[in-house]
C-alpha positions in Angstrom: -29.1 7.4 12.5 -29.5 10.8 14.1 -31.0 12.7 11.1 -33.0 9.8 9.8 -30.9 9.7 6.6 -32.5 7.8 3.7 -30.8 4.5 2.7 -29.5 5.8 -0.7 -28.1 9.0 0.9 -26.6 7.0 3.8 -24.7 4.7 1.4 -23.4 7.6 -0.6 -22.2 9.2 2.6 -20.5 6.0 3.7 -18.7 6.0 0.4 -17.5 9.5 1.1 -16.3 8.4 4.5 -14.2 5.6 2.9 -12.6 8.1 0.6 -11.8 10.6 3.4 -10.2 7.9 5.5 -8.2 6.5 2.6 -6.2 9.7 2.6 -6.2 10.5 6.3 -7.4 7.7 8.5 -6.7 9.9 11.6 -9.2 12.5 10.5 -11.2 13.8 13.4 -15.0 13.2 13.8 -15.5 17.0 13.5 -13.6 17.1 10.2 -15.5 14.1 8.9 -18.8 15.8 9.9 -17.8 19.0 8.2 -16.8 17.3 5.0 -20.1 15.4 4.9 -22.1 18.5 6.0 -23.8 16.5 8.8 -23.6 16.3 12.6 -20.8 14.6 14.5 -23.3 12.0 15.8 -24.2 11.1 12.2 -20.5 11.1 11.2 -19.7 8.8 14.1 -22.6 6.4 13.1 -21.5 6.4 9.5 -17.9 5.7 10.5 -18.8 2.8 12.7 -21.0 1.3 10.0 -18.2 1.5 7.4 -15.7 0.0 9.8 -18.1 -2.9 10.6 -19.2 -3.5 7.0 -15.7 -3.6 5.5 -13.6 -4.8 8.5 -11.5 -1.6 8.1 -8.0 -1.8 9.6 -6.1 1.4 10.1 -2.4 1.2 9.3 0.5 3.3 8.2 1.3 3.6 4.6 5.1 3.7 4.4 7.2 5.1 1.5 9.8 2.4 1.1 11.9 4.5 -1.2 12.3 7.3 1.4 13.5 5.1 4.3 17.2 5.7 3.5 16.8 9.3 4.7 16.4 8.5 8.4 18.7 5.5 8.2 21.4 7.6 6.8 20.8 10.4 9.3 21.0 8.0 12.2 24.2 6.3 11.0 25.8 9.6 10.0 25.3 10.9 13.6 27.6 8.2 14.8 30.5 9.7 12.8 32.4 12.9 13.5 31.4 15.8 11.2 34.9 15.9 9.7 34.7 12.2 8.9 31.2 12.1 7.4 32.1 12.9 3.8 35.1 10.6 3.7 33.3 7.7 5.3 29.8 8.1 3.8 30.5 6.2 0.6 33.1 3.6 1.8 32.1 2.9 5.4 28.5 3.7 6.0 26.5 0.5 5.5 23.9 0.4 2.7 20.8 2.2 3.7 17.2 1.8 2.5 15.1 -0.9 1.0 13.6 -1.7 -2.4 10.3 -3.3 -3.5 10.1 -6.6 -5.4 7.6 -8.9 -6.9 8.3 -12.6 -6.8 6.5 -15.0 -9.0 6.9 -18.7 -8.4 5.8 -21.6 -10.7 5.6 -25.1 -9.4 6.2 -27.8 -12.0 4.2 -31.0 -11.2 3.0 -31.5 -7.7 2.6 -28.4 -5.6 3.3 -28.0 -1.8 0.4 -27.5 0.7 -0.4 -24.0 1.9 1.1 -24.7 5.3 4.4 -25.8 3.7 4.7 -22.6 1.8 3.8 -20.5 4.9 6.4 -22.3 6.9 9.1 -21.8 4.3 8.5 -18.1 4.2 7.6 -17.2 7.8 11.1 -16.8 9.3 12.0 -14.0 6.9 11.1 -10.3 7.1 11.1 -10.1 3.3 7.6 -11.4 2.2 4.8 -8.9 3.0 2.1 -10.6 1.0 1.9 -14.2 -0.3 -1.0 -15.6 -2.4 -1.8 -18.6 -4.5 -2.5 -17.8 -8.2 -4.4 -19.5 -11.0 -2.7 -18.8 -14.3 0.8 -18.4 -15.6 2.3 -18.6 -12.1 1.4 -20.6 -9.0 2.4 -18.1 -6.4 2.9 -14.3 -6.1 4.7 -12.4 -3.4 5.2 -8.7 -2.7 8.6 -8.4 -1.0 10.7 -5.7 0.6 14.5 -6.3 0.9 17.7 -4.5 1.4 19.0 -5.6 -2.0 18.2 -7.8 -5.0 20.7 -10.3 -3.7 18.8 -10.5 -0.4 15.5 -11.1 -2.3 17.1 -13.9 -4.4 18.7 -15.5 -1.3 15.2 -15.6 0.2 13.8 -17.5 -2.7 16.8 -19.8 -2.7 16.1 -20.5 1.0 12.5 -21.3 0.2 13.5 -23.6 -2.6 15.7 -25.6 -0.2 12.9 -25.9 2.3 10.6 -27.0 -0.4 13.1 -29.3 -2.0 10.5 -32.1 -2.5 8.9 -29.9 -5.2 10.3 -28.4 -8.4 9.9 -24.7 -8.5 11.0 -21.8 -10.7 11.3 -18.3 -9.2 11.2 -15.0 -11.0 12.3 -12.0 -8.8 12.2 -8.5 -10.1 12.5 -5.0 -8.6 9.4 -2.9 -9.1 8.5 0.8 -9.2 5.1 1.2 -7.7 2.9 4.0 -9.0 -0.4 3.4 -7.2 -1.6 1.6 -4.1 0.1 -0.1 -1.2 0.6 -3.3 0.8 0.4 -3.2 4.6 3.9 -3.8 6.1 4.4 -6.4 8.8 6.3 -5.8 12.0 9.2 -8.1 11.1 10.0 -5.7 8.3 9.5 -2.6 10.5 11.9 -4.1 13.0 14.6 -4.0 10.3 14.3 -0.3 9.8 17.5 1.3 11.2 15.8 4.5 12.5 15.5 6.1 15.9 13.5 3.9 18.4 10.8 6.6 18.9 10.0 6.6 15.2 10.0 2.8 15.0 7.7 2.6 18.1 5.3 5.0 16.5 5.1 2.8 13.3 4.5 -0.3 15.5 1.7 1.5 17.3 0.1 2.8 14.2 0.3 -0.7 12.7 -1.6 -2.1 15.7 -4.3 0.6 15.7 -3.8 3.6 13.4 -6.6 5.7 15.1 -5.4 5.2 18.7 -4.4 8.3 20.5 -0.7 9.2 20.7 -1.1 8.8 24.5 -2.3 5.1 24.0 0.5 4.4 21.5 3.2 6.0 23.6 2.1 4.2 26.8 2.9 0.8 25.2 6.6 1.9 24.8 6.8 4.0 28.0 6.9 7.2 26.0 4.8 10.3 26.2 2.3 11.6 23.6 4.6 14.6 22.8 7.3 12.2 21.7 4.8 10.2 19.5 3.5 13.4 17.9 7.0 14.6 17.2 7.9 11.3 15.6 4.7 11.5 13.5 5.7 15.0 12.4 9.2 14.1 11.5 8.2 10.9 9.5 5.5 12.8 7.7 7.7 15.7 6.7 10.4 13.4 5.3 7.5 11.5 3.5 8.6 8.1 5.1 5.1 8.1 6.6 3.0 8.8 3.5 -0.2 8.7 5.5 -2.3 6.7 7.9 -4.8 4.8 5.8 -6.9 1.7 6.0 -7.4 -1.6 4.2 -10.6 -3.7 4.0 -10.4 -7.1 5.7 -13.9 -7.8 4.4 -13.8 -6.4 0.9 -17.1 -6.0 -1.1 -15.9 -7.9 -4.2 -15.1 -11.5 -4.5 -12.6 -11.7 -7.4 -9.0 -10.5 -7.1 -7.2 -10.4 -10.4 -3.5 -9.9 -11.2 -3.0 -8.5 -14.7 0.3 -8.4 -16.5 0.5 -5.9 -19.3 3.6 -7.0 -21.3 4.9 -4.1 -23.4 5.1 -4.8 -27.1 5.7 -1.2 -28.2 7.5 0.9 -25.7 6.9 4.2 -27.4 3.1 3.6 -27.6 3.0 2.4 -24.0 4.8 5.4 -22.6 2.7 7.8 -24.6 -0.7 6.3 -23.5 -0.3 4.8 -20.0 -1.4 8.1 -18.5 -4.7 7.8 -20.4 -5.8 5.0 -18.2 -5.0 6.8 -15.0 -6.8 9.9 -16.4 -9.9 7.7 -17.0 -9.7 6.4 -13.4 -9.5 10.0 -12.1 -12.4 11.1 -14.3 -14.5 8.1 -13.2 -13.6 8.0 -9.5 -16.5 10.3 -8.5 -19.1 8.0 -10.0 -17.7 4.6 -9.1 -15.7 3.0 -6.3 -12.0 2.5 -6.9 -11.3 -1.1 -8.0 -7.6 -0.8 -8.4 -5.5 -2.1 -5.5 -1.9 -1.8 -6.7 -0.1 -0.7 -9.9 3.6 -1.1 -10.6 6.0 -1.3 -13.5 8.4 -4.3 -14.0 11.7 -3.7 -15.9 12.5 -7.1 -17.4 10.6 -7.9 -19.4 9.1 -4.4 -19.4 5.5 -4.7 -18.1 2.9 -3.1 -16.0 1.3 -5.1 -13.2 -2.2 -4.4 -12.0 -4.0 -5.9 -9.0 -7.7 -5.2 -8.9 -10.6 -6.1 -6.6 -13.5 -7.0 -8.9 -17.0 -8.4 -8.8 -16.8 -11.5 -10.9 -15.7 -12.8 -14.4 -17.9 -10.4 -16.4 -16.4 -7.4 -14.5 -12.9 -8.8 -14.9 -13.3 -9.0 -18.7 -14.8 -5.5 -18.8 -12.0 -4.1 -16.6 -9.3 -5.5 -18.8 -11.0 -4.3 -22.0 -11.1 -0.8 -20.4 -7.4 -1.0 -19.7 -6.6 -2.2 -23.3 -8.7 0.6 -24.8 -6.6 3.2 -23.0 -3.1 1.8 -22.9 -1.6 0.9 -26.3 1.4 -1.3 -27.2 0.6 -4.0 -24.6 -0.4 -7.7 -24.5 -2.4 -8.3 -21.4 -2.7 -11.6 -19.5 -4.5 -12.3 -16.2 -4.2 -14.5 -13.2 -6.7 -14.9 -10.4 -5.7 -14.8 -6.7 -7.3 -18.0 -5.3 -6.0 -17.8 -1.7 -4.1 -15.4 0.4 -1.5 -17.3 2.5 -0.1 -14.4 4.5 -0.3 -10.6 4.6 -3.1 -8.4 3.2 -3.9 -6.5 0.1 -4.3 -2.8 0.5 -7.9 -2.8 -0.6 -9.4 0.7 -0.1 -11.5 3.1 -2.0 -8.7 5.6 -2.5 -9.4 9.2 -3.4 -7.7 9.5 -6.9 -7.1 13.2 -6.4 -4.2 12.3 -4.1 -2.2 10.3 -6.7 0.9 11.4 -8.6 -1.1 11.0 -11.8 -3.6 13.6 -10.6 -0.8 16.0 -9.8 0.6 15.5 -13.3 -2.8 16.3 -14.8 -3.1 19.2 -12.4 0.1 20.7 -13.6 -1.2 20.6 -17.2 -4.5 22.3 -16.1 -6.5 19.2 -17.0 -8.1 18.9 -13.5 -9.0 21.3 -10.7 -6.2 22.2 -8.3 -6.2 20.3 -5.0 -5.5 22.0 -1.7 -4.3 19.2 0.5 -4.5 19.3 4.3 -1.4 20.4 6.1 0.6 18.2 8.5 -0.2 20.6 11.4 -3.8 19.4 11.5 -2.9 16.0 13.0 -5.1 15.4 16.1 -4.3 13.5 19.3 -7.7 11.7 19.5 -9.4 11.1 16.1 -12.5 9.5 17.8 -13.3 12.3 20.1 -17.0 13.5 19.9 
């Protein structure tokens, strides 16, 4: 490496690169170098090593709960101004999507992996499908227009797997941390302007490509792609371009269900665990992948990327020491059948929980980078 960085210092700097890119995967080499207080050559070498070591894939992180904004705008433009108010409730089709977790338990003989994949592959709804060891046999992260659509999907799967007895539990979720990469089948369902959709397709293929390269695929210019990026970012549909690790450093993926026994205690103490994560994030890599709440029965679900049984037990003990009024149980992800976990070393300062603590004066104020700093070519030296 250009400055002859020592191994310990180099690993520390690579960790900082991961955190920088978790929040803004289109950060320029100059900005990375400035943040690391090193040269652009060193920054480029550290970037390439991190990409190779962890198999980093750069993708858009999409706010599912914000999609209705552009869908509504697009559909409303097809109406006359006079008619919008009268038609909005009765005639405009339902806009937006919701997130769901689907747990499936097979009773007796279980289908083969390829049978499960085939039963799910024709739908846009499942974004992640994995085998579990524990209370359930299968877990899916799903995105659908409605609860009815999500249930119809599991009904369709049950018909295709009619040789096997299965029970499906489908619940809407409210995610509070982490993400799952979205597939193109889902993006194709977004009823937004074509330029915006094309940008999301391009970012999904290669999130650090130039706007020129992305636009060329769809016969559109870089200015159109930059405009679409700006519009989607300002409406918070495009939360950020980030990454996931296709070669994660840890071998054990655990799904923990924290069933709420005392709602008052749970609500009063759940922020304690996030506060601990925020306090510790500077010293340790972020093991949490996804956190959400389930309404019925009221629970919190955690997915974590951990380093073995001992670490799993220690992790769950840490959760239990912070969050009260819960009864935790765990399941292990044994195989991923489709999709990807959003494994990344995310900078905890960019979480809603940090902003909550910031408002209370419990953590230093964060000055986030503005949208205007988006660059055409992140890899330029």
